[in-house]
N, C-alpha and C positions, 0 to 999 in steps of 0.2 A: 763352244765358242771358237771361231776360227783363230788360227795362230797369228795371222798377219795383222789382225785388228790391234792387239796390244802393242805390237811393234810400231805401227803407224801412230797410235795414240802417244806412245813414249816419245817418238820423234817430234810430234806436234807440240807436246808439252815443253820440249827443249827449245823449239824454234819460235813458238808463238809470241813471247815477249819481244823478240827482235823483229818479227813480222809486223807487229803493231808500231814499233818505232820507225820502221822503214816506210810505213804508210804516211808518216809525217812529211815525207818528201812531196806528197801531193799538195802541200800548202805552198810550194814554190811553183812559179810559172814554168820553169824548165828543170825538172828533176835531173840530178846528176847521174844517177845510176838507174838501173832497171831496163826498160824496154829498148833503149838505144843500144846498150851493150849486148843485151840478149840477142837482138837482131844481128849484130856483127858476129857474135859467136855462131849463130845458126848459119849465116852466110859463109863463114870460114869453114864450118864443118861440111856444108854442101859443096864447097869448092875443094874439099879434101886437103885442107891446109891446117894441119893440127898446130903448127907453131903460131899462126895468127889467132886461131881459136883460143889457144892457151894464153896468149897475150891479153885478149879481151876478157877472158874469164878472170885472170889475175887482176886486171884493172877493175872489173866489176866488184870482185871480192874486197879489194883494198879500199876502194872508194866507199863501198857499203859499210865497211868496218869504221872508216873515218867518220862517216855520217852518224852512225850509231854512237860513237864516242862523243861527237860534238853535241848530240841531243842529250846524252847522259850528263855532260858537263853543264849544259844549259839548265837541265832540271836541278842539278846540284846547286848551281848558282842561285836559282830561284828559291830553293830551300834555305840557303845561307843568308839571303836577303830578308827573310822573314824574322 
């Protein structure tokens, strides 16, 4: 068995729950994170502007974390209402 496959599988197992939560953003007309920030990161890297790329990466990660936390709070509130 190749050595890389178990590493990839392990990473996927860790990220998969968050990946599914992030897809809930597709329920919104204008998702806050994702492609918009990724495009800005790529443009900044292409322009050899690491400070701006870092700014957009941080923004993407922070807003993604806030979104995941809000979804988790929403799920917990639904459970509490039952």
